[in-house]
C-alpha positions, 0 to 999 in steps of 0.5 A: 257894654252897651245901653240895654234894649228891650230885646235884650231882656227877652234873649238874656231872660230865657238863659239866666244863671239858675242861681239868678233865676231862683233869686228872682223867683224867690223874691217876686215870683217872676221869670227872667224876661219879666224881671229884666223888663221891669228892671229895664223900664224902672232904671234910669241907667240900664246896661247890657254886657256882651261876650266877645262874640257879641252874645248878651251875658248880663244886664245891670241897672240903677233905679233912683233919681240922681243925687238920691239913693238908688237901688242897683241890680244885675242878672247874668247868664253863665256866659258871663264867665267868658268875660270874667277877667275884663268884666271884673277889671271894669266893675269897680270903675263903673260902681264908683261912677254910679256911686258918684251920682247916688250917695247910697247904693243898696238892694237885697241879694239871695243868701244862697247866691254865693257868686253874687255875694262874692261879687258884691263884697269885691265891689265894696258893698257891705251886708247889713242884715239877713232876714227871710223876705219875698214870695218864697220867704227865703233868706236875703241880705240887705247890702249897701255902698256909700260914696264918701264924697257925698 
């Protein structure tokens, strides 16, 4: 993991998982590089994740003021599978740290993106509703995670 750079948005943006690309298209009619650049500029935390061969395989970010609710996001390439075990081992600690900064973490996820749905459940997020939204009016779940210490 490392602090994201603008160049990471372009590199990762052209090799997103097909499900991730479909999600950003359905929600906002954006291509990978566009979505990542927007995330990069609007996030106060933006991290790039790399394989053992130093290939970017994912980016995540947090949008919101410290101490207030925040939107969280993540987009990945198929290369995330190369580091699945260490990635999953670190996730809960990272999410717990972010949740200490923000009492409520939230966003929406494409209901068709089963990998994201399973990962969010594993990280302790709760799905609160399902509705058709976005550019393509596809089904998305709203998700949320609260921090007990706030």
